C-alpha positions, 0 to 999 in steps of 0.5 A: 509507534508512528516511527514504525509505521513510517518505516513501514510506509518507506519500505512499502515504497520500495518493495510493493508494487504501485498499482495506481502507476499501472493504472489498475481499476479496483474492480477488476483487482484480484483478492491478492491485489485488494489486500495489498492496496488496503495494507498500504493504505492503513500503512500510509493512514498511520504514518501520517 
């Protein structure tokens, strides 16, 4: 199961935008941006 999460984490890094590099503030993020941040967090947490 961890291998699936590790694969997804690599795909996330290549395909999804990195909001921390863009300097996005969480209180100004849209619902879609918050969804992507939460998804990336979940996948990263489970791949470790």
